[in-house]
Each structure stands twice: as structure tokens, then as C-alpha cells.
C-alpha positions in Angstrom: -35.0 88.6 -96.2 -37.0 91.8 -95.7 -39.7 90.3 -94.6 -38.1 88.4 -91.8 -36.4 91.8 -90.5 -40.3 93.0 -90.7 -41.0 90.2 -88.1 -38.4 90.5 -85.9 -38.9 93.9 -85.2 -42.3 93.7 -84.3 -41.5 90.8 -82.2 -39.1 92.9 -80.3 -41.5 95.7 -79.9 -44.2 93.7 -78.3 -41.5 92.5 -76.1 -40.1 95.7 -75.2 -44.3 96.9 -74.1 -44.7 93.9 -72.4 -41.7 94.5 -69.9 -42.5 97.7 -69.7 -46.0 96.9 -68.8 -44.8 94.5 -66.3 -42.5 97.4 -64.6 -45.1 99.5 -64.5 -47.6 97.3 -62.5 -44.6 96.1 -60.2 -44.0 99.7 -59.5 -47.6 100.4 -58.8 -47.8 97.7 -56.5 -44.8 98.9 -54.5 -46.2 102.2 -54.6 -49.8 100.6 -53.3 -47.9 98.9 -50.6 -45.8 101.9 -49.7 -48.6 104.1 -49.5 -51.2 101.2 -47.4 -47.8 101.2 -44.8 -47.7 105.3 -44.9 -51.8 105.0 -43.7 -51.7 102.1 -41.5 -48.1 102.8 -40.1 -47.5 99.0 -40.2 -44.8 96.9 -42.7 -46.7 94.0 -42.4 -50.5 93.8 -43.3 -51.1 90.8 -44.4 -49.5 87.0 -44.3 -47.7 87.2 -47.8 -46.3 90.6 -47.0 -44.1 88.8 -44.0 -44.6 85.2 -44.0 -41.5 85.1 -41.7 -43.4 87.4 -39.1 -47.0 85.9 -39.4 -46.8 83.5 -37.0 -45.3 85.7 -34.2 -48.0 88.5 -35.1 -50.9 86.8 -34.8 -49.7 84.8 -31.6 -48.9 88.4 -29.7 -52.5 89.8 -31.5 -54.1 87.2 -30.0 -52.6 87.3 -26.4 -53.5 90.9 -26.4 -56.9 90.7 -27.3 -57.4 87.9 -24.9 -55.7 90.0 -22.1 -58.6 92.8 -23.4 -61.3 90.5 -21.9 -58.7 89.6 -18.6 -58.5 93.0 -18.0 -62.6 93.6 -18.0 -63.0 90.9 -15.8 -60.1 92.1 -13.2 -61.8 95.7 -13.3 -65.2 94.0 -12.6 -63.6 92.1 -9.8 -61.7 94.7 -8.2 -65.3 96.8 -7.9 -66.8 94.0 -6.5 -64.1 93.2 -4.1 -64.1 97.1 -3.2 -68.0 97.0 -2.9 -67.9 93.8 -0.6 -65.0 95.3 1.6 -67.3 99.1 2.0 -70.5 96.5 2.8 -68.3 94.7 5.6 -67.3 98.0 7.0 -70.8 98.8 7.4 -71.5 95.6 8.7 -68.8 96.1 11.5 -70.2 99.3 12.4 -73.5 97.7 13.2 -72.4 95.0 15.1 -70.3 97.4 17.3 -73.6 99.5 18.1 -75.5 96.2 19.0 -72.5 95.3 20.8 -72.4 98.4 22.8 -76.4 98.2 23.0 -76.0 94.8 25.1 -73.3 95.9 27.2 -75.4 99.0 28.2 -78.3 96.6 29.3 -76.3 94.4 31.5 -75.3 97.0 34.3 -77.4 98.4 37.1 -80.5 100.5 36.3 -81.5 98.4 32.7 -85.6 98.1 33.5 -88.0 95.9 31.6 -89.3 98.4 29.6 -85.8 99.9 28.5 -84.5 96.6 27.3 -87.5 96.1 25.2 -87.1 99.9 23.9 -83.9 98.4 23.1 -85.1 95.3 21.5 -86.6 97.6 19.1 -83.5 99.0 17.8 -81.5 95.7 18.0 -84.6 94.5 15.4 -83.8 97.9 13.3 -80.2 96.9 13.4 -80.9 93.1 12.1 -82.9 94.5 9.2 -80.0 97.3 8.2 -77.4 94.2 7.8 -79.9 92.0 5.9 -80.5 94.7 3.6 -76.2 95.3 3.4 -76.1 91.7 3.1 -78.2 91.9 -0.2 -76.3 94.5 -2.0 -75.6 94.0 -5.7 -73.3 95.4 -7.9 -74.2 95.4 -11.9 -77.0 93.0 -10.8 -74.7 90.6 -9.2 -75.1 89.9 -5.4 -72.1 90.9 -3.2 -72.2 88.0 -0.9 -74.2 85.6 -3.0 -71.5 83.3 -3.7 -71.4 81.6 -7.2 -75.5 81.3 -6.9 -75.6 84.9 -8.7 -78.2 87.3 -7.9 -80.5 85.1 -5.7 -84.2 85.3 -5.5 -85.7 88.7 -6.7 -82.0 89.9 -5.8 -81.9 88.7 -2.6 -79.9 86.1 -1.0 -81.0 86.7 2.3 -84.9 86.6 3.3 -87.5 86.2 6.1 -88.2 82.3 6.5 -90.5 80.5 9.1 -89.4 83.2 11.7 -85.8 83.0 10.7 -83.4 84.3 7.9 -82.4 82.1 5.3 -79.4 82.2 3.0 -80.0 81.2 -0.7 -76.6 81.8 -1.9 -73.5 79.3 -2.5 -70.5 78.4 0.4 -68.4 79.2 -2.2 -67.6 82.6 -3.7 -67.8 83.4 -7.5 -64.4 83.6 -9.6 -63.6 84.9 -12.9 -60.8 83.7 -15.6 -57.8 85.8 -15.5 -55.7 83.6 -18.1 -53.6 80.6 -18.1 -55.6 78.4 -16.2 -55.9 80.7 -13.0 -59.0 82.1 -11.5 -59.6 85.1 -9.4 -62.4 85.2 -6.5 -64.8 88.0 -7.7 -67.4 88.4 -4.6 -67.9 87.2 -1.1 -70.4 84.5 0.4 -73.1 84.5 3.3 -71.0 81.6 4.9 -67.7 83.4 4.8 -68.9 87.0 5.5 -72.0 86.0 7.9 -71.7 82.4 8.8 -75.0 81.6 7.0 -74.8 78.1 7.2 -75.1 75.5 10.2 -72.0 72.8 9.6 -72.5 70.6 12.7 -74.5 67.4 11.3 -71.5 65.9 9.7 -72.1 62.3 9.9 -69.0 60.1 11.1 -70.3 56.7 9.8 -68.2 55.6 6.9 -71.3 54.3 4.6 -68.6 52.8 2.1 -70.5 52.4 -1.2 -70.0 48.9 -2.9 -68.8 48.8 -6.5 -71.0 48.0 -9.2 -70.3 47.3 -12.8 -71.0 50.9 -14.1 -68.8 52.7 -11.1 -66.7 55.0 -13.0 -63.0 54.8 -12.1 -62.9 58.6 -11.4 -65.3 58.1 -8.5 -62.8 55.7 -6.6 -60.2 56.9 -4.6 -58.3 53.8 -5.8 -56.2 51.4 -3.5 -53.4 53.8 -2.8 -56.0 56.7 -1.8 -54.3 58.8 -5.0 -57.7 57.9 -7.7 -56.8 55.7 -10.6 -54.1 56.8 -12.7 -54.8 55.6 -16.3 -52.1 53.5 -18.1 -51.6 49.9 -19.3 -50.7 46.9 -17.1 -48.9 43.7 -17.6 -50.6 40.0 -17.7 -48.6 36.9 -17.6 -51.1 33.7 -18.0 -48.7 30.3 -17.8 -45.3 32.6 -18.7 -47.2 34.3 -22.4 -47.1 37.9 -21.0 -49.4 40.4 -23.0 -50.1 44.1 -22.3 -53.6 44.8 -21.4 -54.4 48.9 -22.2 -56.6 50.6 -19.5 -56.0 54.2 -20.8 -59.7 54.4 -22.1 -61.1 52.5 -19.3 -63.9 54.9 -17.7 -65.7 51.9 -15.3 -64.6 49.1 -13.2 -66.3 47.3 -15.7 -64.1 48.0 -18.5 -60.9 46.5 -16.6 -63.0 43.4 -15.9 -64.0 43.1 -19.7 -60.1 44.5 -21.0 -58.5 41.9 -18.7 -60.7 39.2 -19.0 -60.2 39.5 -23.1 -56.5 39.6 -22.7 -56.6 36.2 -20.6 -59.0 34.4 -22.8 -57.0 35.2 -26.1 -53.9 33.5 -24.0 -55.8 30.6 -22.6 -60.0 30.8 -21.7 -59.7 28.4 -19.4 -56.8 30.3 -17.4 -59.5 32.1 -15.0 -60.6 35.5 -14.6 -61.0 38.9 -12.6 -64.4 39.6 -11.3 -66.0 42.4 -9.3 -66.3 41.8 -5.5 -68.2 44.5 -3.2 -65.2 46.9 -2.8 -62.4 45.2 -5.1 -61.4 42.9 -8.0 -60.7 39.3 -7.3 -58.3 37.4 -9.4 -58.8 33.7 -9.6 -56.3 31.5 -11.6 -58.1 27.9 -12.0 -56.3 25.1 -11.0 -53.2 24.3 -12.7 -53.0 27.7 -14.0 -51.1 30.9 -12.7 -51.9 34.9 -13.4 -49.7 37.7 -12.8 -51.3 41.1 -13.0 -48.3 44.0 -12.9 -47.1 47.6 -13.7 -45.2 48.6 -16.6 -42.1 50.6 -15.7 -43.4 53.8 -13.8 -47.0 53.2 -14.3 -49.2 52.9 -11.1 -52.6 51.8 -12.7 -52.4 48.0 -11.4 -51.5 49.5 -8.1 -54.3 51.9 -8.1 -56.8 49.3 -9.0 -55.6 47.2 -6.3 -54.9 44.0 -9.4 -50.8 43.3 -8.5 -50.1 40.1 -7.6 -49.7 36.4 -8.8 -52.9 33.8 -8.5 -51.9 30.5 -8.7 -54.7 27.7 -8.6 -56.3 30.3 -6.3 -58.4 33.5 -5.9 -56.5 36.4 -5.0 -58.4 39.5 -3.4 -57.4 42.9 -4.9 -57.2 46.2 -2.7 -60.3 47.9 -1.4 -60.9 50.7 -4.4 -62.5 52.7 -1.7 -65.6 53.8 -4.1 -66.8 57.5 -3.2 -70.9 58.5 -2.9 -71.9 60.1 -5.9 -75.2 61.6 -6.6 -76.1 58.7 -8.6 -74.9 55.9 -6.0 -77.7 53.6 -5.0 -78.3 54.0 -1.1 -79.1 50.1 -1.3 -75.3 49.8 -2.3 -74.0 51.6 0.7 -72.1 48.8 2.9 -73.8 50.2 6.0 -76.8 48.4 7.7 -79.5 51.2 7.2 -82.9 50.9 7.9 -85.0 51.7 5.1 -88.4 50.7 6.9 -88.5 54.1 9.2 -87.2 56.7 7.6 -86.3 60.4 9.8 -87.9 63.4 10.9 -86.2 66.7 10.7 -87.5 69.4 12.8 -86.5 73.1 12.0 -88.0 75.5 14.6 -91.4 74.8 14.9 -91.6 72.2 11.9 -91.0 69.0 11.6 -91.2 66.5 8.3 -90.8 62.8 8.4 -88.5 61.5 5.1 -88.5 58.3 3.9 -85.3 56.5 3.2 -85.4 53.9 0.6 -83.1 51.1 -1.0 -83.8 52.0 -4.5 -83.1 55.7 -4.1 -80.0 57.3 -5.6 -78.5 59.9 -3.1 -79.9 62.7 -5.7 -83.3 61.4 -5.0 -82.8 61.7 -1.1 -81.4 65.1 -1.7 -84.3 66.1 -3.7 -86.6 64.6 -1.1 -85.5 66.7 1.3 -84.7 69.8 -0.4 -88.8 69.6 -1.2 -89.3 69.5 2.2 -89.4 73.4 2.2 -88.2 73.9 5.5 -84.6 75.1 4.5 -82.5 72.2 4.9 -80.4 70.3 2.8 -78.2 66.8 2.3 -74.4 67.3 1.0 -72.2 64.7 0.3 -69.1 64.9 2.4 -65.9 66.1 0.9 -64.5 62.7 1.3 -67.3 61.2 -0.3 -68.0 58.7 2.5 -70.7 60.4 4.5 -73.4 62.8 4.4 -73.9 66.3 5.8 -77.2 67.8 6.4 -77.1 71.6 6.5 -79.5 73.9 7.7 -79.7 77.5 5.7 -82.2 79.5 8.2 -80.5 81.4 11.1 -82.6 82.2 14.0 -84.1 78.7 14.4 -83.1 75.4 16.0 -82.7 72.4 13.8 -82.9 68.4 15.3 -82.7 64.9 13.3 -84.2 62.4 14.7 -86.0 58.9 14.6 -89.5 57.9 12.9 -89.8 54.9 15.0 -86.3 53.0 13.8 -82.8 53.8 13.6 -82.6 55.5 10.6 -81.0 58.4 11.5 -78.4 57.1 13.5 -77.4 54.4 10.8 -76.7 57.3 8.4 -74.7 59.0 11.4 -77.2 62.4 11.1 -79.1 62.1 14.5 -78.3 64.8 16.2 -78.4 63.7 19.9 -76.8 60.3 19.6 -74.3 58.5 21.6 -71.5 60.3 20.2 -72.8 63.9 20.4 -70.7 66.0 22.7 -71.8 67.5 25.6 -69.7 70.6 25.0 -72.5 71.2 21.8 -75.5 70.9 24.5 -77.0 74.7 24.8 -75.6 76.0 21.7 -71.9 75.4 22.6 -72.6 76.7 26.3 -72.4 72.7 27.2 -72.7 70.8 30.7 -71.2 72.2 33.8 -70.9 69.6 36.5 -69.8 70.2 40.0 -66.4 69.3 41.2 -66.7 66.7 43.7 -70.3 66.3 44.2 -73.1 64.2 42.7 -74.9 66.9 40.4 -78.4 65.2 39.8 -80.6 62.5 41.4 -83.1 60.0 39.8 -85.9 58.7 41.9 -87.6 55.4 40.9 -91.3 54.4 41.8 -90.2 51.9 44.5 -88.0 54.7 46.4 -84.8 53.6 45.0 -82.5 57.0 44.1 -79.5 57.1 41.9 -77.4 59.8 42.2 -74.9 60.5 39.0 -71.6 62.8 38.6 -71.3 64.2 35.5 -67.7 64.9 36.1 -65.4 63.9 33.1 -68.4 62.8 30.8 -67.6 63.8 27.1 -70.5 62.0 25.0 -74.1 61.3 25.5 -72.9 57.9 25.2 -70.6 58.3 28.3 -73.4 59.8 30.3 -76.1 57.0 29.9 -73.4 54.4 30.4 -72.3 55.8 33.6 -76.7 56.1 34.7 -76.5 52.7 33.8 -73.6 51.6 35.8 -74.8 53.2 39.0 -78.4 52.2 38.5 -77.4 48.7 38.3 -75.2 49.2 41.5 -78.1 50.3 43.4 -81.4 49.1 42.5 -82.9 45.7 43.3 -82.5 43.9 40.1 -80.0 45.0 37.2 -82.7 46.7 34.7 -84.9 48.2 37.1 -83.9 51.5 35.2 -82.6 51.3 31.6 -81.3 54.2 29.4 -81.6 54.3 25.5 -81.9 56.9 22.8 -85.4 58.1 21.7 -87.1 56.2 18.8 -89.3 58.5 17.6 -87.6 62.3 17.6 -84.7 62.9 19.7 -83.6 62.8 23.4 -82.3 60.5 26.1 -85.2 58.0 27.5 -85.2 56.7 31.1 -87.4 54.2 31.5 -88.5 52.8 35.4 -89.5 49.2 35.5 -90.1 49.2 39.2 -93.2 49.5 41.0 -94.4 51.7 44.2 -96.3 54.9 45.3 -93.4 56.6 44.7 -92.4 59.7 42.1 -90.5 58.8 39.2 -88.4 61.9 38.9 -85.2 63.6 37.4 -83.7 66.7 39.9 -80.8 68.7 40.4 -78.5 68.5 43.3 -77.4 71.1 45.3 -76.1 74.0 43.2 -75.6 71.8 40.3 -77.8 72.6 37.0 -76.8 69.8 34.8 -80.2 68.0 35.0 -81.4 70.7 33.1 -78.8 71.4 31.0 -79.4 68.0 29.7 -82.7 68.4 29.4 -83.6 65.6 32.0 -85.6 67.7 34.9 -88.7 66.0 34.7 -91.5 64.1 36.9 -94.0 61.3 35.7 -95.4 61.1 39.2 -96.1 57.6 40.4 -97.5 55.2 38.5 -97.2 51.5 37.3 -93.6 50.0 36.1 -92.6 51.0 32.7 -92.8 54.6 33.1 -90.7 56.7 31.3 -89.2 60.1 30.9 -87.8 61.5 27.6 -85.5 64.8 28.0 -85.6 67.5 26.0 -83.2 67.9 23.2 -80.5 70.2 24.5 -78.3 69.3 21.5 -80.2 70.9 18.6 -78.2 72.7 15.6 -78.5 76.5 15.3 -76.8 78.7 12.2 -73.9 80.1 14.4 -74.3 83.7 12.2 -74.8 87.2 12.6 -78.4 87.1 12.1 -78.8 84.5 15.0 -76.6 86.2 17.5 -78.5 89.6 16.5 -82.2 87.7 16.9 -80.8 86.1 20.3 -79.8 89.7 21.6 -83.3 90.8 20.8 -84.9 87.9 22.5 -83.3 88.4 25.5 -83.6 92.1 25.7 -87.4 91.5 25.6 -87.5 88.3 28.0 -85.3 91.0 30.5 -83.0 88.0 30.5 -79.5 89.0 32.2 -77.4 86.1 31.1 -79.1 85.9 27.6 -78.2 89.3 27.0 -74.5 88.7 28.1 -74.0 85.6 26.0 -75.8 87.1 22.9 -73.2 90.7 23.7 -70.2 88.1 23.5 -71.4 86.4 20.3 -72.0 89.9 18.9 -68.5 90.8 19.7 -67.4 87.5 18.1 -69.3 88.5 15.1 -67.5 91.9 15.0 -63.9 89.8 14.7 -65.2 87.2 12.3 -66.6 89.4 9.9 -63.2 91.9 10.4 -61.6 88.6 9.4 -63.7 88.5 6.2 -63.0 91.9 5.3 -59.5 91.2 5.5 -59.8 88.2 3.4 -61.7 90.7 0.7 -59.1 93.0 1.1 -56.3 90.4 0.4 -57.8 89.4 -2.9 -58.3 93.1 -3.6 -54.8 93.1 -3.6 -54.2 90.7 -5.3 -56.4 91.9 -8.5 -54.4 95.3 -8.7 -51.2 93.1 -8.5 -52.3 90.8 -11.4 -53.5 94.1 -13.1 -50.2 95.9 -13.0 -48.6 92.2 -13.7 -51.1 92.6 -16.7 -50.2 96.0 -17.9 -46.3 95.1 -17.9 -46.6 92.2 -20.2 -48.9 94.2 -22.2 -46.3 97.0 -22.8 -43.9 94.3 -23.7 -45.8 92.5 -26.1 -47.2 95.4 -27.7 -43.6 96.6 -27.7 -42.7 93.1 -29.3 -45.4 93.6 -31.9 -44.2 97.0 -32.8 -41.1 95.6 -33.9 -42.3 93.0 -35.8 -44.8 95.0 -37.7 -44.6 98.7 -37.2 -43.6 100.7 -40.5 -40.2 103.1 -40.4 -42.1 106.1 -41.7 -38.9 108.0 -43.1 -37.6 104.9 -45.1 -41.3 104.4 -46.5 -41.6 107.7 -47.3 -38.2 108.0 -48.7 -39.4 104.6 -50.6 -42.3 106.2 -51.9 -41.0 108.9 -53.6 -38.2 106.7 -55.2 -41.2 104.6 -56.6 -42.8 107.8 -57.6 -40.0 108.9 -59.2 -39.5 105.3 -61.1 -43.3 105.2 -62.3 -42.5 108.6 -63.7 -39.7 107.5 -65.8 -41.0 104.2 -66.7 -44.2 105.7 -68.1 -41.7 109.0 -70.0 -39.9 105.9 -71.5 -42.9 104.2 -72.7 -44.5 107.7 -74.1 -41.3 108.1 -76.4 -41.0 104.5 -77.2 -44.8 104.9 -78.5 -43.8 108.1 -80.2 -42.3 106.3 -83.0 -43.3 106.7 -86.5 -43.2 104.8 -89.6 -40.1 106.5 -90.8 -38.4 105.3 -87.5 -39.5 102.1 -87.9 -38.4 102.1 -91.7 -34.8 103.3 -91.3 
């Protein structure tokens, strides 16, 4: 029995030691955690220390960290916008000085030499504005838009005798969280009017559908795009659902609907692709219906809702948009793909081939490669083109190269729909009330007097000349009016014979013939002689740089009217630059407001994080002291137990 007692005593001793050890370990762990809380001032330093708080802490920490980058973006934007504001202020000062110089040179006492000297000052002002427009902040162009720093840090460069803008027409933006963006800089179009905008085609080129046409590239039958979803298909009373949610192209739609029809009855019919829409064909003796499900609009957007009973039902026009991958041959407009078009920029003229096999991007690249500062863009509606000049101070025109390509694309700068008020850089044509404005004299002595009052377009002018000519000439067609097939211009052809001069001249005090570019004299000659007008409808970039160059040129030419007109345009530039500066100021104020809002959110979230994570220092120190006492007591107890002798054990 004594042996049993001995075993029991030894087992109890081991258990006591093990329990003591575990107690010491727990106390040491608690001491370590308390010490860590004192050192870090945080009650939760890892997920296991506060599993109920971890997700909230991580969420708040992520928000606070992201806000650091957002605040850096906002501060950069504010600095950039403040620099833009200061730069536009400097531009305004220079323009006010230039406008003052122009006003001073219009009055009495201005002589040729004085005006030439003043032109030198204007040239220096132009140079100063170019330098301001090329300013940078942190190696980023203030007025380059989202094109960055431009070439060699410059976005405005001398080019072909003008000033070319190499930046973008949209400003750079930065992320400020929650999917929102903030304008960071300005751009040359908004600040200086550095791009032309008049050559905007009015011809709806209406591209046809091809199997690879993306659903994202069509406006849809309801002009709301194509909203993804499923459609209901009923074939001879048997219904099914066709999932078009992941359909990307029009061919995907055709394939999936036809697969569903074939499952029910392969002989029933099919959906096919037409030039601008889908066709739903139900073969003889069959009925096929396609409809939307519930609130879905997928079928309506695709233009395929309806029932076909032994007939073909034409769907709604999907209104495909032009993209860079659109083939020019797929455009529905009748286009001359033989002759191409001519682009003149200043003194440079280039011919551009337009091929049916080209894509839009091919044509864009070809025009850009001409090296004359012109580019082709797809318009916002996606149904036509804009031709943009990037060069201030030069005149641009788009004409024909022996055919009708430019007119077919809607890019002809002097066409039948060109407005007469766009002539002479926007000064227009000024007919005299109640009198005829110009006279056309033919070889046979016939004279045709034209009153230009009430005319709006070049087409109106051509129609009036032809009508007046047919009313007074011996035979209809003795004088014909047309547009130039090479280059640009209005062409008058004299089909009469005689010793008289074929000419166009102003009548009375009217200058309309000059303003139209029609004043000319072909002299006497055989039938078939023609006169082609000058192109008074050329396009210019209506910019600060153009107007200062105009002022300098008018001063050098001692042209009082030109000085007056250029001075008025510079005065308008002061207003437009001031408006651009106000826009920059609004954006800067928005940044400041956003910073304040971010600061408020930061304070709130840091307070919430503190409540979740920060330690109560008084409570932790008290707990730490208690744990130290607990540890000391445990160690003393352990020491006493381990000091028992053999005699203590035998008792």
C-alpha cells in the first residue's frame, strides 16, 4: 500500500508543477501583450487580439492609407491649377497691352514706320505668350491637356510659319476616390482656342453592319445603346429564353437566336443580318415571335421585337457608330473612292487617297502622315468626321482632286452648304440693300446683275446666279455655275462666243464680288471659258496666336481696317482668356473644398479607428502592475514547492 501512496504523491507533484508552468506562461503572455500595448499604445496589434474588431480596423486603415494618395493628388492638382491661373493672368496682361497698341495705331497720326515698329512689339508679345503657354509644373505641361509634356517639354511650336498645338483638347484628370476625378491642368483649346472647329461634316455616313460589329458600337433601335439581357423566343407556340447577356457582336445575336430556333424546329426560320438591322424570317406555315422579358429592353434595343408569320419582318435600325476599325467601304454614303481629296495648309497642298478597303484608322494615319498639322476625328455622334487644324496663323482648305470625294465625306470647305457668313474668316458677305451687288459679263455681250440680299449659303448663291443667267441669256446654259472639281472655288463657265470680255465686277459701292472671291476677268475668247473664284471660305484656327499674327501683319502692311479687326479680336481674346481663368479658379476652389472634406473624413475615421484600436493607458499600466504581482506570487509559490525535502515527502 505504501508503494501506491508513493506513486500518487509523485503524480500529484508533477501535476502541480505542470499547472504552475502553464500559469506562469499565461501570465508572461499577458504581461507581453500589456507591455506591447504600452509600447504601441494600441489594444489590438494583430487579428487574434480583437477578432470582432479586425474587419473594421482593416477597412478604416485602408481608407486612411488611400486618402494619403488622394490628398497628394489634390495638392498636386491645386499647385498645377494655381500655376495655370497665374499663367492666364500673365497672358491677359499681355493681351491688354496688345489691344491698347492696336487702338493707338488706328487713330490719326499713325504712320507707316510707327506701325512697323509697333509690329515688332506685337511679335515680342506673341513670343511671350508662347513661352507662357509652354510653362510646366513638375515636368508636366500646364496647358498640354492630357498629352503630358509635349515634344521637348513644349506643346506650342513654330510650324510652317504658324504656331502648332501638340497637346490635347481635353484636360488631364486625377483620381480623388469613389470613381470621381478632378481636373488637374488646362488645355490649349480651352485657354487659347488652339484648334479649328469649322470643318464638321453634316453628312451622315451611316456605316453598315458586319458580323463583327460590336453591340457596344451601335446606338440601338431606341438610341439608348444595347442593354444586355435575355429575350423570349416563341416558335409555333413553343417558348424558350435566349440568353444574350454575354453577346458581344451582332453575329453573336444571330448565332444564339438561330441555335434556339433550331432546337425547337430547324425548318421554322431564322434571324439574319441586313445592312442596318436584323431580319426575322418565318418560313411558310410557321410563326416566330421575339419579345422582351419583364422590364428588360434587350430585344427592343436590338430592334427585333415582333411576330413574323410566314413572312420576313425587318427590325429597327441599329444605327451603327463609326469606329477606327470601320471599313470606309462599309459606309452607306456614295463615296468617290477613285480621286481622293486635296488638303491645303498655308502654302502646302497635299493629296490624300481614300480607298474602300481602308479602315477609318488607315485614313486618319494617312492624313496625319502628311505632316501639315491636320488630323481627322470621328465626331461625337459617331456618324461622321471632323477635320481639325492644329496650326494657328495659317489658312486651311479641303478641296477635290478631280472628283467628289471631299463633298461625299462632307469635308469640302467651300461647298454648296457652306454659309456665306463664314467667308473672310467670319466677316461674311455684306450685300447692299435695294441694289444689285455685282455683274457678270459674257463674251456675247450679255450682262447678268446679281443681288446677293437674303442669300445664306453658297448653294443659294449658285442657284440665284443660274436663275438670273437663264432669265436673260439667249439660251439656258449660256452661263453655268458649278463647284471646282480640283481644289476649291465657285466656277462660272461662259458658253457663249463673241468679242466681249468674260468678267465679274462689283456694282456701285458693293464689294460682294470681292468678298466672294469672284472678281476676275478672263478677257475675250472662245466659248467654254471659265472663271474660278478665290477661296474666301478657308478655315483658320480662331486663337490668340492667330489674332496676334493678324495684328502684326496688318501693322506691317499699314492696313488700318486690318488693325481694327485684329484689335477687336484681341479684345475678345481678353474675355475668352478671362473666362478660361475663371474656369481654372472654379476647379481650384473645388480642390480646396474636396481637401477640406477629406480632412473632415480623415479626422472622423481616425477617431473611429482610435476607439477600436487604441489602448487605455491607465487601464493597461494597472493591469501590467497586477500581472507583475501575479507573476511574482506564482514564482514564490513555485519556489516554496520546489524546496520540499525528502523528509517533507516522507511525512
